[in-house]
C-alpha positions as CSV (number, residue, x, y, z in Angstrom):
1,M,-117.9,-26.3,77.2
2,S,-115.6,-28.7,75.4
3,E,-116.2,-29.8,71.8
4,A,-117.3,-33.2,73.0
5,E,-119.8,-31.7,75.4
6,F,-121.1,-29.4,72.6
7,F,-121.7,-32.3,70.2
8,L,-122.9,-34.9,72.7
9,E,-125.0,-32.7,75.0
10,G,-128.4,-34.2,75.7
11,L,-127.6,-37.5,74.0
12,S,-128.0,-40.5,76.3
13,G,-124.9,-42.5,76.8
14,H,-122.8,-44.3,79.4
15,E,-119.4,-44.0,81.0
16,C,-116.7,-46.4,80.0
17,A,-113.4,-47.0,82.0
18,F,-110.2,-48.2,80.4
19,A,-107.0,-49.2,82.1
20,A,-103.7,-48.0,80.5
21,G,-103.0,-50.1,77.5
22,E,-106.5,-51.4,77.2
23,A,-108.3,-51.4,73.8
24,V,-111.2,-49.1,73.3
25,F,-111.9,-50.6,69.9
26,H,-110.0,-52.6,67.2
27,L,-109.5,-52.3,63.5
28,G,-112.5,-53.9,61.8
29,D,-114.9,-53.6,64.8
30,A,-118.4,-52.3,63.9
31,V,-118.9,-48.6,64.8
32,Q,-121.8,-48.5,67.2
33,L,-120.5,-45.9,69.7
34,V,-118.8,-42.5,69.6
35,H,-116.4,-42.0,72.5
36,A,-115.7,-38.6,74.1
37,V,-112.7,-38.6,76.3
38,R,-113.4,-37.3,79.8
39,R,-110.2,-38.2,81.6
40,G,-106.9,-39.6,80.4
41,V,-105.4,-40.0,77.0
42,V,-106.6,-42.4,74.2
43,H,-104.5,-42.9,71.0
44,L,-105.9,-43.8,67.7
45,V,-103.2,-46.1,66.3
46,R,-102.4,-47.7,63.0
47,V,-100.2,-50.8,63.4
48,H,-98.1,-51.8,60.3
49,E,-97.2,-55.3,59.2
50,D,-93.7,-54.9,60.5
51,G,-95.0,-54.1,64.0
52,T,-94.3,-50.4,64.0
53,S,-97.2,-48.1,64.8
54,L,-98.3,-44.6,64.0
55,I,-100.4,-42.4,66.3
56,L,-103.2,-40.9,64.2
57,Q,-104.9,-39.1,67.0
58,R,-104.0,-38.2,70.6
59,A,-107.4,-37.7,72.2
60,G,-107.4,-36.0,75.6
61,P,-110.1,-34.7,77.9
62,G,-112.8,-32.9,75.8
63,S,-111.9,-34.7,72.5
64,I,-114.1,-37.0,70.5
65,L,-112.2,-40.1,69.5
66,A,-112.2,-41.1,65.8
67,E,-114.8,-38.6,64.9
68,A,-114.8,-39.6,61.2
69,S,-116.0,-43.0,62.2
70,V,-119.5,-41.5,62.6
71,Y,-119.7,-41.9,58.8
72,S,-118.3,-45.5,58.7
73,T,-119.6,-48.9,59.5
74,V,-116.2,-50.2,60.8
75,Y,-113.2,-48.8,62.4
76,Y,-110.1,-48.4,60.2
77,C,-107.6,-48.4,63.1
78,D,-107.2,-49.4,66.7
79,A,-107.8,-47.2,69.8
80,R,-106.1,-47.8,73.1
81,A,-105.9,-46.0,76.4
82,E,-102.4,-44.6,76.7
83,T,-103.2,-43.8,80.3
84,A,-106.1,-44.9,82.5
85,A,-109.0,-43.2,80.7
86,I,-112.7,-42.6,81.1
87,T,-114.9,-41.9,78.0
88,W,-118.6,-41.0,77.6
89,A,-120.0,-43.3,74.9
90,V,-123.1,-42.4,72.9
91,A,-124.8,-44.3,70.1
92,R,-123.3,-43.4,66.7
93,D,-126.8,-43.3,65.2
94,A,-128.0,-40.8,67.8
95,L,-125.2,-38.4,66.9
96,R,-125.9,-38.9,63.1
97,S,-129.5,-38.1,63.6
98,R,-128.6,-34.9,65.5
99,L,-126.4,-33.8,62.7
100,V,-129.1,-34.4,60.1
101,Q,-131.8,-32.6,62.1
102,N,-129.7,-29.6,63.3
103,P,-127.8,-27.5,60.7
104,D,-125.9,-25.6,63.4
105,Y,-124.5,-28.9,64.8
106,A,-123.8,-30.1,61.2
107,E,-121.9,-26.9,60.4
108,A,-119.8,-27.1,63.6
109,W,-119.1,-30.8,63.0
110,G,-118.0,-29.9,59.5
111,Q,-115.6,-27.3,60.9
112,R,-114.2,-29.8,63.3
113,L,-113.6,-32.4,60.6
114,A,-111.9,-29.7,58.4
115,H,-109.5,-29.0,61.3
116,D,-108.8,-32.7,61.5
117,V,-108.0,-32.8,57.8
118,Q,-105.5,-29.9,58.3
119,R,-103.9,-31.9,61.1
120,A,-103.7,-35.0,59.0
121,R,-102.1,-33.1,56.2
122,L,-99.5,-31.8,58.6
123,Q,-98.9,-35.3,59.8
124,A,-98.5,-36.4,56.1
125,E,-96.0,-33.6,55.6
126,I,-94.0,-34.5,58.6
127,L,-93.9,-38.2,57.5
128,S,-92.7,-37.1,54.0
129,L,-89.6,-35.5,55.5
130,K,-86.5,-37.6,55.1
131,T,-84.6,-36.9,58.3
132,V,-85.4,-37.2,62.0
133,E,-84.1,-33.6,62.4
134,D,-86.6,-32.2,59.9
135,R,-89.5,-34.3,61.2
136,L,-88.8,-33.2,64.8
137,S,-88.4,-29.6,63.8
138,S,-91.8,-29.6,62.0
139,W,-93.5,-31.4,65.0
140,I,-92.1,-28.8,67.4
141,A,-93.2,-25.9,65.1
142,W,-96.7,-27.2,65.2
143,N,-96.9,-28.3,68.9
144,G,-94.6,-25.6,70.5
145,S,-92.2,-27.8,72.4
146,L,-91.3,-31.3,73.3
147,P,-93.4,-32.9,76.1
148,G,-91.7,-34.4,79.2
149,K,-89.2,-37.2,78.7
150,G,-91.7,-39.9,79.6
151,Q,-93.7,-38.9,76.5
152,W,-90.9,-38.9,73.9
153,S,-91.8,-42.4,72.6
154,N,-95.2,-41.1,71.7
155,V,-93.6,-38.3,69.7
156,A,-91.4,-40.9,68.0
157,Q,-94.6,-42.8,67.0
158,E,-96.3,-39.6,65.7
159,I,-93.4,-38.6,63.5
160,G,-92.8,-42.2,62.3
161,V,-89.3,-42.9,63.7
162,S,-87.9,-45.3,66.3
163,P,-87.6,-44.0,69.9
164,E,-83.9,-44.5,69.7
165,A,-83.6,-42.3,66.6
166,L,-85.6,-39.6,68.3
167,Y,-83.5,-39.8,71.5
168,R,-80.3,-39.4,69.4
169,E,-81.7,-36.3,67.7
170,I,-82.7,-34.8,71.0
171,A,-79.2,-35.5,72.5
172,R,-77.6,-34.0,69.3
173,R,-79.7,-30.8,69.7
174,R,-78.8,-30.5,73.4
175,K,-75.1,-30.9,72.6
176,L,-75.3,-28.2,70.0
177,S,-77.2,-26.0,72.3
178,R,-74.6,-26.4,75.1
179,G,-71.9,-25.7,72.6
180,R,-73.6,-22.5,71.4
181,C,-74.0,-21.3,75.0
182,A,-70.4,-22.0,75.8
183,N,-69.3,-20.0,72.7
184,E,-71.6,-17.1,73.6
185,E,-70.2,-17.0,77.1
186,K,-66.6,-16.8,75.7
187,H,-67.6,-14.0,73.4
188,T,-69.4,-11.9,76.1
189,T,-66.6,-12.2,78.7
190,R,-63.9,-10.9,76.4
């Protein structure tokens, strides 16, 4: 059972379908629903005045989108489907009632929010680093490896750099890696 299924099990709701690029909600919208992602990927995004954006959450299947909004009257960022996506939407007030009435759910919800705080702190740490090299190294240390090439622009948004800067850093690392391999081959064949 996914975390979303655990928290939303038994609550009445409805399925919502979003095309890639379509908004799930906007900054300032009233919070009436809580969305659990069933298929696809939805990004929680903060768009800055200069047009740059920062991904605050990458919600995939089994994730609850913008879970802290359960305690808010309005959304403080935008959510958009990165790919075609389907969510299960339940009334925010129904989930809040469940949390008040069931201490086990409230405890699990608190643990989930604590994990999100840890993730946000890591994000803040990454963004505090001065170089693209350091930001990418920290991102990889947390996530394990880079995703496929088609997802690199998302990584650039997450670490707060331009896609071009990220591509240059990846190319630099590959060049260094090839150089090391060539040097190792020279030393082992002697």
